[in-house]
Backbone and ligand atoms as CSV (ligand in chain L), in Angstrom:
chain,resi,resn,atom,element,x,y,z
A,1,ASP,N,N,-4.977,-7.385,-3.395
A,1,ASP,CA,C,-4.090,-7.743,-2.326
A,1,ASP,C,C,-3.585,-6.488,-1.571
A,2,VAL,N,N,-3.506,-6.620,-0.262
A,2,VAL,CA,C,-2.815,-5.637,0.563
A,2,VAL,C,C,-1.346,-5.663,0.218
A,3,GLN,N,N,-0.873,-4.473,-0.154
A,3,GLN,CA,C,0.557,-4.340,-0.522
A,3,GLN,C,C,1.270,-3.313,0.290
A,4,ARG,N,N,2.576,-3.364,0.183
A,4,ARG,CA,C,3.415,-2.288,0.701
A,4,ARG,C,C,4.251,-1.702,-0.368
A,5,SER,N,N,4.512,-0.443,-0.403
A,5,SER,CA,C,5.262,0.187,-1.427
A,5,SER,C,C,6.308,1.120,-0.742
A,6,LEU,N,N,7.529,1.182,-1.358
A,6,LEU,CA,C,8.497,2.140,-0.856
A,6,LEU,C,C,8.290,3.542,-1.590
A,7,VAL,N,N,8.059,4.589,-0.801
A,7,VAL,CA,C,7.975,5.896,-1.303
A,7,VAL,C,C,9.114,6.695,-0.772
A,8,LEU,N,N,9.712,7.503,-1.562
A,8,LEU,CA,C,10.750,8.467,-1.112
A,8,LEU,C,C,10.270,9.845,-1.499
A,9,VAL,N,N,10.311,10.781,-0.479
A,9,VAL,CA,C,10.261,12.174,-0.890
A,9,VAL,C,C,11.695,12.601,-1.071
A,10,LYS,N,N,11.983,12.901,-2.336
A,10,LYS,CA,C,13.378,13.189,-2.718
A,10,LYS,C,C,13.797,14.476,-2.096
A,11,PRO,N,N,15.116,14.819,-2.210
A,11,PRO,CA,C,15.664,16.006,-1.619
A,11,PRO,C,C,14.962,17.304,-1.987
A,12,ASP,N,N,14.468,17.395,-3.256
A,12,ASP,CA,C,13.795,18.580,-3.669
A,12,ASP,C,C,12.497,18.798,-2.906
A,13,GLY,N,N,11.737,17.660,-2.644
A,13,GLY,CA,C,10.565,17.758,-1.889
A,13,GLY,C,C,10.735,18.099,-0.385
A,14,VAL,N,N,11.825,17.525,0.186
A,14,VAL,CA,C,12.114,17.915,1.555
A,14,VAL,C,C,12.521,19.293,1.661
A,15,ARG,N,N,13.456,19.754,0.738
A,15,ARG,CA,C,13.903,21.136,0.733
A,15,ARG,C,C,12.823,22.134,0.644
A,16,ARG,N,N,11.869,21.839,-0.193
A,16,ARG,CA,C,10.685,22.744,-0.438
A,16,ARG,C,C,9.660,22.739,0.611
A,17,GLY,N,N,9.870,21.851,1.561
A,17,GLY,CA,C,8.900,21.775,2.706
A,17,GLY,C,C,7.538,21.094,2.251
A,18,LEU,N,N,7.678,20.119,1.340
A,18,LEU,CA,C,6.478,19.444,0.857
A,18,LEU,C,C,6.281,18.076,1.451
A,19,SER,N,N,7.074,17.713,2.392
A,19,SER,CA,C,6.945,16.314,2.985
A,19,SER,C,C,5.596,16.168,3.572
A,20,GLY,N,N,5.113,17.166,4.317
A,20,GLY,CA,C,3.790,17.013,4.977
A,20,GLY,C,C,2.661,16.926,3.944
A,21,GLU,N,N,2.750,17.787,2.854
A,21,GLU,CA,C,1.731,17.771,1.844
A,21,GLU,C,C,1.715,16.454,1.183
A,22,ILE,N,N,2.849,15.843,0.933
A,22,ILE,CA,C,2.912,14.529,0.232
A,22,ILE,C,C,2.376,13.464,1.157
A,23,LEU,N,N,2.725,13.418,2.416
A,23,LEU,CA,C,2.226,12.445,3.314
A,23,LEU,C,C,0.628,12.705,3.503
A,24,ARG,N,N,0.275,13.893,3.490
A,24,ARG,CA,C,-1.210,14.273,3.613
A,24,ARG,C,C,-1.960,13.597,2.360
A,25,ARG,N,N,-1.428,13.708,1.227
A,25,ARG,CA,C,-2.078,13.104,0.023
A,25,ARG,C,C,-2.155,11.643,0.089
A,26,ILE,N,N,-1.061,10.955,0.682
A,26,ILE,CA,C,-1.035,9.489,0.794
A,26,ILE,C,C,-2.111,9.069,1.796
A,27,GLU,N,N,-2.191,9.798,2.835
A,27,GLU,CA,C,-3.194,9.436,3.921
A,27,GLU,C,C,-4.606,9.728,3.503
A,28,ALA,N,N,-4.728,10.882,2.784
A,28,ALA,CA,C,-6.074,11.225,2.305
A,28,ALA,C,C,-6.572,10.226,1.305
A,29,LYS,N,N,-5.739,9.656,0.627
A,29,LYS,CA,C,-6.079,8.538,-0.371
A,29,LYS,C,C,-6.587,7.331,0.403
A,30,GLY,N,N,-6.174,7.125,1.623
A,30,GLY,CA,C,-6.580,6.017,2.451
A,30,GLY,C,C,-5.438,5.068,2.754
A,31,TYR,N,N,-4.241,5.253,2.271
A,31,TYR,CA,C,-3.168,4.355,2.590
A,31,TYR,C,C,-2.613,4.700,3.920
A,32,THR,N,N,-2.037,3.677,4.592
A,32,THR,CA,C,-1.434,3.873,5.956
A,32,THR,C,C,-0.017,3.929,5.839
A,33,LEU,N,N,0.606,4.582,6.878
A,33,LEU,CA,C,2.104,4.710,6.882
A,33,LEU,C,C,2.665,3.627,7.837
A,34,ALA,N,N,3.444,2.678,7.237
A,34,ALA,CA,C,4.108,1.597,7.964
A,34,ALA,C,C,5.429,2.027,8.575
A,35,ALA,N,N,6.063,2.984,7.866
A,35,ALA,CA,C,7.425,3.542,8.350
A,35,ALA,C,C,7.604,4.912,7.754
A,36,VAL,N,N,8.168,5.779,8.518
A,36,VAL,CA,C,8.544,7.115,7.992
A,36,VAL,C,C,9.839,7.487,8.651
A,37,GLU,N,N,10.781,7.859,7.837
A,37,GLU,CA,C,12.133,8.208,8.509
A,37,GLU,C,C,12.876,9.241,7.536
A,38,LEU,N,N,13.239,10.310,8.177
A,38,LEU,CA,C,14.046,11.290,7.479
A,38,LEU,C,C,15.510,10.819,7.526
A,39,ARG,N,N,16.142,10.716,6.435
A,39,ARG,CA,C,17.544,10.290,6.506
A,39,ARG,C,C,18.364,10.698,5.329
A,40,ASP,N,N,19.663,10.615,5.490
A,40,ASP,CA,C,20.563,10.948,4.392
A,40,ASP,C,C,20.812,9.615,3.604
A,41,ALA,N,N,20.639,9.646,2.306
A,41,ALA,CA,C,20.931,8.479,1.498
A,41,ALA,C,C,22.506,8.379,1.503
A,42,THR,N,N,22.906,7.191,1.066
A,42,THR,CA,C,24.435,7.003,0.931
A,42,THR,C,C,24.664,6.473,-0.513
A,43,PRO,N,N,25.926,6.648,-0.964
A,43,PRO,CA,C,26.204,6.066,-2.217
A,43,PRO,C,C,25.890,4.596,-2.391
A,44,GLU,N,N,26.071,3.862,-1.274
A,44,GLU,CA,C,25.858,2.410,-1.301
A,44,GLU,C,C,24.369,2.139,-1.443
A,45,VAL,N,N,23.551,2.789,-0.738
A,45,VAL,CA,C,22.094,2.530,-0.818
A,45,VAL,C,C,21.582,2.951,-2.228
A,46,LEU,N,N,22.117,4.067,-2.759
A,46,LEU,CA,C,21.625,4.480,-3.995
A,46,LEU,C,C,22.032,3.640,-5.128
A,47,ALA,N,N,23.285,3.026,-5.015
A,47,ALA,CA,C,23.719,2.162,-6.060
A,47,ALA,C,C,22.793,0.944,-6.148
A,48,GLU,N,N,22.375,0.463,-4.963
A,48,GLU,CA,C,21.382,-0.655,-4.923
A,48,GLU,C,C,20.043,-0.232,-5.518
A,49,HIS,N,N,19.549,0.955,-4.931
A,49,HIS,CA,C,18.178,1.380,-5.283
A,49,HIS,C,C,18.066,1.637,-6.752
A,50,TYR,N,N,19.095,2.262,-7.328
A,50,TYR,CA,C,19.051,2.697,-8.753
A,50,TYR,C,C,19.851,1.720,-9.694
A,51,ALA,N,N,20.107,0.557,-9.265
A,51,ALA,CA,C,20.875,-0.376,-10.073
A,51,ALA,C,C,20.468,-0.523,-11.489
A,52,GLU,N,N,19.107,-0.483,-11.788
A,52,GLU,CA,C,18.593,-0.526,-13.138
A,52,GLU,C,C,18.966,0.643,-14.035
A,53,HIS,N,N,19.321,1.768,-13.404
A,53,HIS,CA,C,19.641,2.952,-14.225
A,53,HIS,C,C,21.141,3.141,-14.411
A,54,GLU,N,N,21.939,2.288,-13.849
A,54,GLU,CA,C,23.438,2.486,-13.995
A,54,GLU,C,C,23.731,2.445,-15.426
A,55,GLY,N,N,24.592,3.429,-15.816
A,55,GLY,CA,C,25.005,3.523,-17.217
A,55,GLY,C,C,24.151,4.498,-18.049
A,56,LYS,N,N,23.037,4.897,-17.583
A,56,LYS,CA,C,22.119,5.829,-18.288
A,56,LYS,C,C,22.773,7.246,-18.021
A,57,PRO,N,N,22.534,8.134,-19.007
A,57,PRO,CA,C,23.117,9.483,-19.036
A,57,PRO,C,C,22.756,10.239,-17.720
A,58,PHE,N,N,21.544,10.022,-17.209
A,58,PHE,CA,C,21.104,10.730,-16.004
A,58,PHE,C,C,21.576,10.186,-14.719
A,59,TYR,N,N,22.271,9.000,-14.799
A,59,TYR,CA,C,22.627,8.229,-13.531
A,59,TYR,C,C,23.483,9.100,-12.585
A,60,ALA,N,N,24.609,9.585,-13.017
A,60,ALA,CA,C,25.472,10.398,-12.072
A,60,ALA,C,C,24.720,11.570,-11.582
A,61,PRO,N,N,24.167,12.428,-12.361
A,61,PRO,CA,C,23.345,13.559,-11.817
A,61,PRO,C,C,22.179,13.093,-10.801
A,62,LEU,N,N,21.654,11.922,-11.121
A,62,LEU,CA,C,20.571,11.430,-10.256
A,62,LEU,C,C,21.143,11.142,-8.911
A,63,VAL,N,N,22.289,10.419,-8.869
A,63,VAL,CA,C,22.884,10.049,-7.568
A,63,VAL,C,C,23.338,11.276,-6.806
A,64,GLU,N,N,23.911,12.293,-7.494
A,64,GLU,CA,C,24.372,13.472,-6.993
A,64,GLU,C,C,23.124,14.247,-6.304
A,65,PHE,N,N,22.141,14.306,-7.137
A,65,PHE,CA,C,20.901,15.007,-6.547
A,65,PHE,C,C,20.348,14.252,-5.372
A,66,MET,N,N,20.283,12.987,-5.375
A,66,MET,CA,C,19.818,12.196,-4.252
A,66,MET,C,C,20.620,12.312,-2.963
A,67,LEU,N,N,21.917,12.732,-3.158
A,67,LEU,CA,C,22.784,12.993,-2.006
A,67,LEU,C,C,22.786,14.418,-1.562
A,68,SER,N,N,22.032,15.251,-2.273
A,68,SER,CA,C,22.146,16.709,-2.034
A,68,SER,C,C,21.434,17.155,-0.772
A,69,GLY,N,N,20.743,16.325,-0.164
A,69,GLY,CA,C,19.997,16.612,1.090
A,69,GLY,C,C,19.230,15.408,1.577
A,70,PRO,N,N,18.633,15.519,2.766
A,70,PRO,CA,C,17.948,14.347,3.248
A,70,PRO,C,C,16.762,13.888,2.401
A,71,VAL,N,N,16.419,12.740,2.529
A,71,VAL,CA,C,15.201,12.222,1.870
A,71,VAL,C,C,14.233,11.667,2.959
A,72,LEU,N,N,12.904,11.662,2.704
A,72,LEU,CA,C,11.956,11.038,3.591
A,72,LEU,C,C,11.611,9.692,3.062
A,73,ALA,N,N,12.124,8.680,3.752
A,73,ALA,CA,C,11.864,7.322,3.297
A,73,ALA,C,C,10.640,6.852,4.019
A,74,VAL,N,N,9.639,6.251,3.226
A,74,VAL,CA,C,8.312,5.938,3.653
A,74,VAL,C,C,7.870,4.585,3.135
A,75,VAL,N,N,7.319,3.788,3.939
A,75,VAL,CA,C,6.648,2.584,3.523
A,75,VAL,C,C,5.135,2.743,3.728
A,76,ILE,N,N,4.451,2.620,2.613
A,76,ILE,CA,C,2.930,2.843,2.744
A,76,ILE,C,C,2.314,1.388,2.558
A,77,GLU,N,N,1.048,1.345,2.971
A,77,GLU,CA,C,0.426,0.039,2.944
A,77,GLU,C,C,-1.088,0.256,2.510
A,78,GLY,N,N,-1.614,-0.738,1.781
A,78,GLY,CA,C,-2.969,-0.641,1.464
A,78,GLY,C,C,-3.249,-1.584,0.209
A,79,GLU,N,N,-4.465,-1.835,-0.028
A,79,GLU,CA,C,-4.899,-2.620,-1.165
A,79,GLU,C,C,-4.414,-1.925,-2.454
A,80,ARG,N,N,-3.632,-2.622,-3.195
A,80,ARG,CA,C,-3.066,-2.105,-4.568
A,80,ARG,C,C,-2.381,-0.755,-4.405
A,81,CYS,N,N,-1.693,-0.535,-3.303
A,81,CYS,CA,C,-1.080,0.718,-3.104
A,81,CYS,C,C,0.146,1.012,-3.998
A,82,ILE,N,N,0.701,-0.013,-4.589
A,82,ILE,CA,C,1.890,0.153,-5.492
A,82,ILE,C,C,1.357,0.968,-6.700
A,83,GLU,N,N,0.336,0.425,-7.422
A,83,GLU,CA,C,-0.245,1.100,-8.534
A,83,GLU,C,C,-0.863,2.419,-8.128
A,84,GLY,N,N,-1.507,2.415,-6.952
A,84,GLY,CA,C,-2.273,3.561,-6.475
A,84,GLY,C,C,-1.302,4.727,-6.196
A,85,PHE,N,N,-0.128,4.484,-5.688
A,85,PHE,CA,C,0.741,5.548,-5.374
A,85,PHE,C,C,1.388,6.098,-6.718
A,86,ARG,N,N,1.621,5.138,-7.686
A,86,ARG,CA,C,2.156,5.629,-8.995
A,86,ARG,C,C,1.159,6.641,-9.612
A,87,SER,N,N,-0.126,6.322,-9.428
A,87,SER,CA,C,-1.217,7.150,-9.930
A,87,SER,C,C,-1.157,8.512,-9.254
A,88,LEU,N,N,-1.107,8.503,-7.967
A,88,LEU,CA,C,-1.023,9.774,-7.131
A,88,LEU,C,C,0.181,10.549,-7.566
A,89,ALA,N,N,1.301,9.944,-7.833
A,89,ALA,CA,C,2.538,10.638,-8.174
A,89,ALA,C,C,2.543,11.306,-9.495
A,90,GLY,N,N,1.935,10.608,-10.535
A,90,GLY,CA,C,1.884,11.228,-11.812
A,90,GLY,C,C,3.095,10.795,-12.670
A,91,ALA,N,N,3.116,11.299,-13.891
A,91,ALA,CA,C,4.258,10.871,-14.822
A,91,ALA,C,C,5.592,11.450,-14.300
A,92,THR,N,N,6.621,10.673,-14.769
A,92,THR,CA,C,8.034,10.989,-14.346
A,92,THR,C,C,8.357,12.500,-14.584
A,93,ASP,N,N,8.019,12.912,-15.811
A,93,ASP,CA,C,8.341,14.298,-16.133
A,93,ASP,C,C,7.300,15.229,-15.582
A,94,PRO,N,N,7.769,16.111,-14.640
A,94,PRO,CA,C,6.650,16.911,-13.891
A,94,PRO,C,C,5.990,17.929,-14.839
A,95,THR,N,N,6.637,18.202,-15.911
A,95,THR,CA,C,6.034,19.182,-16.901
A,95,THR,C,C,4.759,18.655,-17.518
A,96,VAL,N,N,4.761,17.326,-17.734
A,96,VAL,CA,C,3.586,16.725,-18.408
A,96,VAL,C,C,2.722,15.923,-17.425
A,97,ALA,N,N,3.141,15.727,-16.176
A,97,ALA,CA,C,2.326,15.037,-15.163
A,97,ALA,C,C,0.997,15.703,-15.010
A,98,ALA,N,N,-0.109,14.988,-15.010
A,98,ALA,CA,C,-1.387,15.571,-14.977
A,98,ALA,C,C,-1.629,16.394,-13.753
A,99,PRO,N,N,-2.329,17.467,-13.879
A,99,PRO,CA,C,-2.819,18.182,-12.692
A,99,PRO,C,C,-3.612,17.234,-11.781
A,100,GLY,N,N,-3.504,17.442,-10.524
A,100,GLY,CA,C,-4.123,16.564,-9.561
A,100,GLY,C,C,-3.184,15.537,-8.958
A,101,THR,N,N,-2.043,15.375,-9.680
A,101,THR,CA,C,-0.985,14.463,-9.156
A,101,THR,C,C,0.016,15.306,-8.365
A,102,ILE,N,N,0.830,14.548,-7.617
A,102,ILE,CA,C,1.896,15.255,-6.797
A,102,ILE,C,C,2.853,15.951,-7.775
A,103,ARG,N,N,3.346,15.255,-8.776
A,103,ARG,CA,C,4.288,15.911,-9.683
A,103,ARG,C,C,3.600,16.991,-10.505
A,104,GLY,N,N,2.381,16.705,-10.896
A,104,GLY,CA,C,1.623,17.715,-11.793
A,104,GLY,C,C,1.248,18.965,-11.045
A,105,ASP,N,N,0.982,18.870,-9.801
A,105,ASP,CA,C,0.573,20.007,-8.996
A,105,ASP,C,C,1.694,20.727,-8.376
A,106,LEU,N,N,2.774,20.018,-7.987
A,106,LEU,CA,C,3.822,20.547,-7.189
A,106,LEU,C,C,5.124,20.655,-7.892
A,107,GLY,N,N,5.309,20.002,-9.018
A,107,GLY,CA,C,6.615,19.904,-9.673
A,107,GLY,C,C,6.666,20.695,-10.947
A,108,ARG,N,N,7.905,20.921,-11.412
A,108,ARG,CA,C,8.099,21.534,-12.723
A,108,ARG,C,C,9.539,21.181,-13.138
A,109,ASP,N,N,9.891,21.532,-14.325
A,109,ASP,CA,C,11.173,21.334,-14.855
A,109,ASP,C,C,12.079,22.538,-14.432
A,110,TRP,N,N,13.254,22.238,-13.832
A,110,TRP,CA,C,14.142,23.352,-13.451
A,110,TRP,C,C,15.338,23.442,-14.415
A,111,GLY,N,N,15.244,22.802,-15.447
A,111,GLY,CA,C,16.366,22.845,-16.520
A,111,GLY,C,C,17.627,22.179,-16.103
A,112,LEU,N,N,17.501,21.220,-15.167
A,112,LEU,CA,C,18.714,20.520,-14.694
A,112,LEU,C,C,18.944,19.247,-15.415
A,113,ALA,N,N,20.122,18.553,-15.184
A,113,ALA,CA,C,20.431,17.329,-15.865
A,113,ALA,C,C,19.575,16.171,-15.451
A,114,VAL,N,N,18.928,16.235,-14.359
A,114,VAL,CA,C,18.101,15.200,-13.887
A,114,VAL,C,C,16.705,15.737,-13.537
A,115,GLN,N,N,15.626,14.966,-13.849
A,115,GLN,CA,C,14.334,15.400,-13.462
A,115,GLN,C,C,14.178,15.375,-11.967
A,116,GLN,N,N,13.982,16.482,-11.364
A,116,GLN,CA,C,13.767,16.635,-9.986
A,116,GLN,C,C,12.221,16.539,-9.750
A,117,ASN,N,N,11.766,15.281,-9.477
A,117,ASN,CA,C,10.335,15.107,-9.526
A,117,ASN,C,C,9.724,14.671,-8.213
A,118,LEU,N,N,10.264,15.177,-7.208
A,118,LEU,CA,C,9.642,15.176,-5.766
A,118,LEU,C,C,9.591,13.825,-5.106
A,119,VAL,N,N,9.105,12.743,-5.815
A,119,VAL,CA,C,8.880,11.496,-5.151
A,119,VAL,C,C,9.363,10.359,-5.969
A,120,HIS,N,N,9.586,9.263,-5.289
A,120,HIS,CA,C,9.791,7.956,-5.933
A,120,HIS,C,C,8.714,6.939,-5.355
A,121,GLY,N,N,8.219,6.042,-6.213
A,121,GLY,CA,C,7.410,5.051,-5.762
A,121,GLY,C,C,7.714,3.775,-6.430
A,122,SER,N,N,7.722,2.643,-5.692
A,122,SER,CA,C,8.049,1.335,-6.307
A,122,SER,C,C,7.058,1.106,-7.481
A,123,ASP,N,N,7.578,0.431,-8.498
A,123,ASP,CA,C,6.755,0.226,-9.721
A,123,ASP,C,C,6.126,-1.175,-9.879
A,124,ALA,N,N,6.446,-2.065,-9.024
A,124,ALA,CA,C,5.908,-3.418,-9.072
A,124,ALA,C,C,6.108,-4.138,-7.757
A,125,PRO,N,N,5.403,-5.259,-7.441
A,125,PRO,CA,C,5.590,-5.956,-6.148
A,125,PRO,C,C,7.051,-6.397,-5.963
A,126,GLU,N,N,7.723,-6.819,-7.016
A,126,GLU,CA,C,9.080,-7.314,-6.891
A,126,GLU,C,C,9.987,-6.123,-6.450
A,127,SER,N,N,9.815,-4.981,-7.193
A,127,SER,CA,C,10.679,-3.833,-6.778
A,127,SER,C,C,10.281,-3.301,-5.413
A,128,ALA,N,N,9.068,-3.323,-4.939
A,128,ALA,CA,C,8.693,-2.921,-3.606
A,128,ALA,C,C,9.404,-3.848,-2.582
A,129,ALA,N,N,9.437,-5.117,-2.836
A,129,ALA,CA,C,10.048,-5.972,-1.842
A,129,ALA,C,C,11.555,-5.727,-1.822
A,130,ARG,N,N,12.134,-5.451,-2.977
A,130,ARG,CA,C,13.635,-5.239,-3.090
A,130,ARG,C,C,13.883,-3.863,-2.429
A,131,GLU,N,N,13.085,-2.845,-2.705
A,131,GLU,CA,C,13.395,-1.557,-2.216
A,131,GLU,C,C,13.170,-1.403,-0.746
A,132,ILE,N,N,12.090,-2.006,-0.281
A,132,ILE,CA,C,11.872,-1.983,1.218
A,132,ILE,C,C,12.967,-2.635,1.955
A,133,GLY,N,N,13.527,-3.678,1.380
A,133,GLY,CA,C,14.664,-4.384,1.984
A,133,GLY,C,C,15.869,-3.550,1.982
A,134,ILE,N,N,16.041,-2.679,0.959
A,134,ILE,CA,C,17.178,-1.805,1.007
A,134,ILE,C,C,17.130,-0.659,2.013
A,135,TRP,N,N,15.978,0.011,2.121
A,135,TRP,CA,C,15.818,1.196,2.921
A,135,TRP,C,C,15.330,0.857,4.373
A,136,PHE,N,N,14.630,-0.261,4.564
A,136,PHE,CA,C,14.222,-0.737,5.867
A,136,PHE,C,C,14.516,-2.208,5.971
A,137,PRO,N,N,15.794,-2.611,6.289
A,137,PRO,CA,C,16.151,-3.966,6.341
A,137,PRO,C,C,15.315,-4.772,7.333
A,138,GLY,N,N,14.765,-4.089,8.315
A,138,GLY,CA,C,13.953,-4.782,9.342
A,138,GLY,C,C,12.512,-5.113,8.939
A,139,LEU,N,N,12.125,-4.491,7.857
A,139,LEU,CA,C,10.686,-4.640,7.436
A,139,LEU,C,C,10.590,-5.640,6.324
A,140,THR,N,N,9.407,-6.166,6.160
A,140,THR,CA,C,9.174,-7.034,4.969
A,140,THR,C,C,8.024,-6.366,4.136
A,141,ALA,N,N,7.992,-6.705,2.800
A,141,ALA,CA,C,7.072,-6.154,1.953
A,141,ALA,C,C,5.692,-6.805,2.256
L,1,CMP,P1,P,12.432,7.712,-10.596
L,1,CMP,O1,O,11.536,7.112,-11.590
L,1,CMP,O2,O,12.059,7.743,-9.198
L,1,CMP,O3,O,13.849,6.960,-10.708
L,1,CMP,C1,C,14.787,7.379,-11.768
L,1,CMP,C2,C,14.848,8.842,-11.751
L,1,CMP,O4,O,15.678,9.334,-12.806
L,1,CMP,C3,C,13.506,9.423,-12.161
L,1,CMP,O5,O,12.643,9.204,-11.044
L,1,CMP,C4,C,13.917,10.859,-12.437
L,1,CMP,O6,O,14.166,11.569,-11.249
L,1,CMP,C5,C,15.203,10.556,-13.167
L,1,CMP,N1,N,15.002,10.477,-14.570
L,1,CMP,C6,C,14.330,9.476,-15.303
L,1,CMP,N2,N,14.362,9.679,-16.609
L,1,CMP,C7,C,15.003,10.752,-16.814
L,1,CMP,C8,C,15.464,11.567,-17.982
L,1,CMP,N3,N,15.100,11.112,-19.202
L,1,CMP,N4,N,16.141,12.629,-17.813
L,1,CMP,C9,C,16.572,13.084,-16.532
L,1,CMP,N5,N,16.172,12.415,-15.442
L,1,CMP,C10,C,15.539,11.339,-15.541
């Protein structure tokens, strides 16, 4: 199925000037960009986006980190792009993410309370629909 997925270049990626490199990898893979917008997250948007992590020990540092600078909010499109982008991104922990992936090639552990792992990607069609609705209310999954 042709799918859409919500991708975020997190504040660490934007700060380090990796937005272009990350978009390049998405496009080189063959996915298309349906929306791209640099913006500041808000506590309200993050509470919705990270609802499933509320109560976890890294939740407060995660929200603080996501508010530390602009994020690049992106909607990508393509056959099985949800799974495909997860594969491009690599494992959550950048220390063990495989080389060849965004996190494995460009990320590392900085010894902070939250994993600063450069990107977010929706993990399933239901979350893609939910997250695209949060970040781009005018778009549909
Ligand atoms: P993501 O999967 O996009 O959304 C949840 C985020 O929380 C995750 O990326 C990491 O940035 C962070 N995270 C997840 N698990 C941990 C953990 N065990 N310790 C610190 N941060 C985490």
